[in-house]
C-alpha positions, -999 to +999 in steps of 0.1 A: +535-160-195+519-134-173+482-125-175+490-093-194+512-110-220+507-093-253+497-059-238+520-030-247+523-001-223+541+032-230+553+048-197+561+084-198+586+086-170+582+108-140+589+102-103+560+088-084+529+067-093+535+059-130+567+039-124+549+019-096+519+012-119+542+003-148+563-021-128+531-039-116+519-042-152+554-054-164+555-080-136+522-093-149+537-098-184+530-065-202+556-051-225+563-018-207+584+006-227+597+034-205+601+066-224+629+086-207+636+123-214+667+137-229+690+149-215+694+130-182+666+104-182+644+095-153+650+119-124+656+090-100+687+082-120+702+112-103+695+097-068+730+084-067+729+075-030+725+047-023+740+032-054+752-003-065+784+000-086+773+035-096+737+026-105+709+043-086+692+018-062+661+040-063+658+037-101+665+000-103+640-010-077+610+006-096+619-002-132+626-039-135+610-058-163+607-027-185+624-018-217+638+017-219+642+042-247+656+077-244+638+103-265+638+141-268+601+149-272+610+185-280+624+175-314+603+165-344+621+132-348+616+123-311+579+132-313+575+111-344+591+081-327+566+083-299+536+087-321+546+057-341+549+037-309+515+050-297+497+040-329+495+004-318+501+006-281+474-006-257+481+017-227+499+049-220+507+061-185+519+094-173+519+115-141+530+149-153+514+181-143+481+187-162+488+200-197+524+189-201+518+163-228+490+184-243+516+211-251+536+184-269+507+173-290+503+141-271+471+148-251+443+123-247+421+138-275+450+136-300+460+100-290+424+088-290+420+099-326+453+083-334+445+050-316+408+046-305+417+014-286+443+032-264+438+034-227+453+066-214+461+066-177+469+100-161+479+103-124+480+139-112+483+158-080+446+166-074+427+152-104+420+168-137+389+186-126+381+209-097+397+241-084+431+224-078+434+207-112+464+227-122+484+221-091+513+197-091+514+168-067+539+154-042+535+126-017+543+148+013+518+174+003+491+148-004+496+132+030+492+166+047+462+176+026+444+143+033+448+146+071+471+116+073+498+137+090+473+148+116+466+112+126+501+099+125+526+100+154+522+101+191+495+120+209+505+156+216+534+154+190+539+174+158+524+162+125+542+132+111+544+118+076+540+081+071+574+064+068+566+051+033+553+071+004+517+059+007+501+084-016+526+077-044+525+039-040+487+037-035+481+060-066+503+036-086+482+006-074+449+025-082+463+033-117+472-003-124+437-014-112+421+012-134+441+001-164+433-035-160+396-027-155+397-006-187+413-035-206+385-057-195+359-031-207+378-028-240+374-065-246+337-059-248+334-024-264+365-024-286+373+011-274+398+026-250+392+053-225+409+077-201+417+063-166+424+089-140+434+091-104+455+114-082+478+116-052+450+134-033+424+107-040+450+079-032+457+096+002+421+103+010+413+067+004+436+057+033+414+075+058+383+052+059+382+047+097+389+083+106+364+096+080+338+072+094+343+086+129+340+122+116+309+114+095+293+098+127+304+123+153+318+154+137+350+148+157+385+150+141+406+120+150+441+127+163+473+106+164+472+075+185+508+062+180+505+025+171+471+021+188+439+015+169+412+042+170+383+018+174+395-012+195+419-020+223+444-033+231+456-032+195+491-016+194+528-020+199+542-028+233+578-028+245+594-061+257+626-068+274+646-067+241+624-049+216+588-043+206+558-065+196+524-059+182+493-074+199+460-074+182+432-076+208+406-068+181+377-085+199+365-095+233+377-131+232+412-120+223+412-095+252+403-123+276+431-145+262+456-116+265+450-111+302+455-148+308+488-149+289+502-119+308+491-134+341+466-106+349+432-124+346+416-100+370+418-072+343+391-090+324+365-081+350+379-047+360+351-022+353+375+001+335+383-026+309+353-050+308+341-040+273+359-026+242+342+007+249+355+007+284+390-001+273+390+027+247+378+052+273+406+041+297+433+033+272+458+056+290+454+034+321+454+001+303+485+005+282+510+008+310+495-022+329+501-044+299+535-029+291+547-035+327+542-072+323+556-074+287+589-058+297+596-089+319+603-112+289+619-112+255+599-106+223+603-142+210+590-156+243+559-134+242+552-141+206+554-178+212+530-175+242+505-153+225+505-175+194+499-206+215+469-189+230+455-178+196+461-141+201+472-121+170+508-111+176+539-102+156+573-086+158+580-049+150+607-055+125+633-033+110+634-034+072+664-058+072+646-081+096+616-082+073+636-089+042+654-118+059+622-134+072+615-169+059+579-161+051+589-132+030+614-154+012+589-182+008+564-158-009+592-146-032+589-111-020+627-108-024+639-115-059+672-112-077+679-100-112+710-095-133+718-059-141+743-052-169+764-028-148+754-034-111+755-072-114+731-094-095+708-071-074+679-078-051+644-062-054+610-064-038+590-091-055+555-092-070+528-090-044+501-107-065+503-144-072+485-162-101+481-200-103+478-202-141+497-172-154+524-162-128+544-131-135+581-132-132+612-110-130+625-112-165+650-083-167+666-056-147+659-019-149+671-006-182+702+015-188+694+049-203+684+042-239+692+005-236+664-006-258+661+024-281+677+007-311+657-025-305+623-007-303+630+016-333+641-014-354+608-031-347+590+001-357+606-001-391+634+025-387+665+016-406+700+016-391+707+048-410+675+064-397+684+055-361+719+070-365+705+101-380+680+106-351+708+100-326+730+126-343+702+151-341+697+145-304+662+131-309+671+098-293+699+081-274+711+045-275+730+028-247 
């Protein structure tokens, strides 16, 4: 029984933050009903490579623990189905362009009147107010807008996007946090509210250190590769057989590092004596450390630094990370049975609860897999369901 057991969420599908938020809520026990459009369903279903037995890996990894219905919102019957679902739902999530659901008669004002306890979570490109409120949003565009691409990559190189969709994923996390906070508030007030965030805000939030530097100095930070912008040495270094990260985040760690690499004299070198000195002379410091680290394998250096109490870790590939025993021990790789793809792996739930742990209960739904089940619970008869299917208002797997 997850901590959100008994909470019903209606997720209006769209690529990006809403599926991330919905999956987190579902993992925590909420009954998340994913409303997929007709025809075609969720756009990630069309991402057919890579696939597992014909099922989109991209769709499956973001939609576990959800029930799925397929509805054509442009038909009267489909619209009525959704309104009946919303009448006693706790939460609705969407990340459409501003005005999309309003045009269908499903805007916040309408839904609040229909269900005053409803929490309406909207994730947009730039937020629902301001000069860019009508613009759409994409992770790449948000990363560029927020300056993230100007601080990512190697010095002197072109702008680089983060390897993961940090604006999309962070916006989903912020949405889930906002929803849970609104549920807590509703427990006191009895009323729902609108919860709103955007890809722009989710990306801007990632720039705390660089923004602090600009606020203090008026200087725009640039890319520093893997190096930290405030402390050194704190970056990736090559070894004989790969790369490792070393976190010399304070003076005591710096003094331990030079002992481990057999260069204790560097601790008193005037170029590197303090963190400020090391930051000013990072271009000279980095090759001195790298020269020594290339002499031994990554595992040897990791063992030596750990014994000395220096923060250190491997630079893993994705497959290395997924196979790591700590990742497995924390159940960050889970398996679930899919009706077509069979037993598939997924990234696990990153939040642990001692009393109400979430769990992986079901695989991502087939298109319309739970339409009949959900409509039956709403009081639709078998004949009603067949009629709506014949009209193209719904689809059943």
